C-alpha positions in Angstrom: 92.9 -23.4 70.6 95.1 -26.1 69.4 94.0 -29.1 67.7 95.7 -32.7 66.6 94.6 -33.9 63.0 95.8 -36.0 60.6 95.8 -35.5 57.2 98.4 -33.7 54.1 99.0 -30.0 55.4 99.3 -28.9 51.8 95.5 -29.3 51.4 94.9 -27.2 54.9 92.1 -24.9 54.9 93.9 -22.6 57.1 94.8 -19.1 56.4 98.9 -19.7 57.3 100.7 -22.7 57.1 103.8 -22.7 59.3 106.8 -25.0 58.8 110.8 -25.9 60.2 113.8 -24.7 57.9 117.1 -23.6 58.5 119.0 -20.2 57.8 119.7 -20.4 53.9 118.4 -24.0 54.2 117.8 -25.2 50.2 114.2 -27.1 51.0 115.5 -30.0 49.6 113.8 -32.4 52.4 110.6 -33.6 53.9 107.5 -30.9 53.8 109.9 -28.1 52.9 110.2 -29.9 49.4 107.1 -30.7 48.6 106.5 -26.7 49.3 109.3 -25.6 47.3 107.6 -28.0 44.5 104.1 -26.5 45.0 105.6 -23.1 45.2 108.6 -22.6 43.7 109.1 -18.8 44.4 108.5 -19.0 47.4 112.3 -21.5 47.6 113.3 -18.3 45.2 112.2 -15.6 47.8 113.8 -17.7 50.5 117.1 -18.2 49.2 117.1 -13.7 47.8 116.4 -12.9 52.0 118.9 -15.2 52.9 121.6 -13.8 50.7 120.6 -10.2 52.2 119.4 -10.7 55.8 121.7 -13.5 57.0 118.8 -14.7 59.4 119.5 -16.8 62.6 118.3 -19.6 63.5 115.0 -19.1 65.9 113.8 -16.5 63.5 111.3 -16.6 61.4 110.1 -15.1 57.6 107.0 -14.6 56.2 105.9 -15.5 52.4 102.4 -14.7 50.7 102.0 -16.5 47.1 99.6 -14.9 44.4 97.1 -17.9 45.2 96.9 -15.8 48.8 98.5 -18.9 50.3 101.1 -17.6 53.2 103.6 -19.9 54.6 105.6 -19.0 57.3 109.1 -20.5 57.3 110.2 -21.4 61.1 114.1 -21.5 61.5 114.1 -24.1 63.9 117.6 -26.1 62.6 121.1 -24.3 62.2 122.4 -23.3 59.6 124.0 -25.9 57.5 128.1 -25.7 57.9 128.9 -25.1 54.2 126.7 -24.7 50.8 126.7 -27.8 49.9 125.8 -29.5 53.7 122.8 -30.7 54.3 121.1 -27.8 57.4 122.2 -28.5 61.1 119.6 -29.9 63.3 116.7 -28.3 64.9 117.0 -27.5 69.0 114.8 -26.9 71.8 115.9 -23.5 72.3 115.1 -22.7 68.4 111.9 -24.1 68.2 110.5 -22.3 71.4 112.3 -19.1 69.9 110.8 -19.3 66.6 107.1 -20.4 68.0 107.4 -17.2 70.2 108.2 -15.0 67.2 105.2 -16.7 65.1 102.8 -16.4 68.0 103.6 -12.1 67.7 103.2 -12.5 64.2 99.8 -14.1 64.2 98.7 -11.8 66.8 100.4 -8.5 65.3 99.1 -9.6 61.6 95.4 -11.2 63.3 95.8 -14.6 61.6 92.3 -16.7 61.0 93.4 -19.8 61.5 97.3 -21.9 61.5 98.3 -25.1 60.4 101.9 -26.6 61.5 103.5 -30.1 61.4 105.0 -32.0 64.0 107.7 -29.0 64.0 111.6 -30.2 63.8 111.0 -33.8 64.5 111.7 -35.1 60.9 115.1 -33.7 59.5 115.7 -31.3 62.8 115.7 -34.6 65.1 114.1 -33.3 68.0 111.2 -35.9 69.7 107.6 -35.2 69.1 106.7 -34.7 72.8 109.1 -32.2 73.7 108.0 -29.8 70.9 104.6 -30.6 71.7 105.3 -29.1 74.8 106.6 -26.2 73.1 103.7 -25.9 71.0 101.4 -25.7 73.7 103.5 -23.2 75.8 103.4 -20.9 72.9 100.4 -21.1 70.7 98.0 -22.5 72.9 96.5 -19.6 74.6 95.6 -17.8 70.9 92.2 -17.3 70.3 92.3 -19.0 66.3 92.1 -22.7 65.3 96.1 -24.2 65.2 96.3 -27.3 63.5 98.6 -29.6 64.1 99.2 -32.2 61.8 100.3 -34.7 63.9 100.0 -38.0 61.1 100.7 -37.4 57.9 98.6 -38.9 54.9 99.2 -37.9 51.6 96.2 -36.4 49.5 94.2 -36.3 52.9 92.2 -33.1 54.0 92.4 -33.3 57.8 88.7 -32.5 59.0 89.8 -28.9 60.4 
C-alpha cells in the first residue's frame, strides 16, 4: 500500500530506504550525499561493488549497516561519462526496471516496510507525475507499507 508523506526520509522508521543513484555514483548530491554522510561505509562499499561488478542502469544494490538500517540503491541514472563528471540523467526506462527489481527484492527478502523519495526527480531530472505512475504500477500492489516522501522537511519525522 502506497502512502505519500512529508518529512525527512532519514528519520523514517521503515525497514528499508530506497533511493536513486547512478552506477559508480560518488554520492555527492541530494539524498545520496546525506546517506553518504550518515553511512560512509555504504558509499565505500558501493564504490568497491561498482569496481568489481560494473553494474548497469536499472539494476540495484542493497546494503545493510551495522545498526540494522537497510538501504537499496536503485540505479535510475545513467553512468557518468568520466570519473570526474556528474552522473547522467535518469530515464523512465531505468526507473521502471529498477522499481521492478526492487519489488522482486522486497518479495524475496520479505520486507516489512519501505520508504523512498520522489525518485529521479531531483538530480535525475524526471517529472514526478511520470515517476509516480511508475511507482504505482510497480509497487502499488505490495502488501507492505510503502512510504513515499513527496515533500522534504529537514529534521521532521513523517507520520508513517
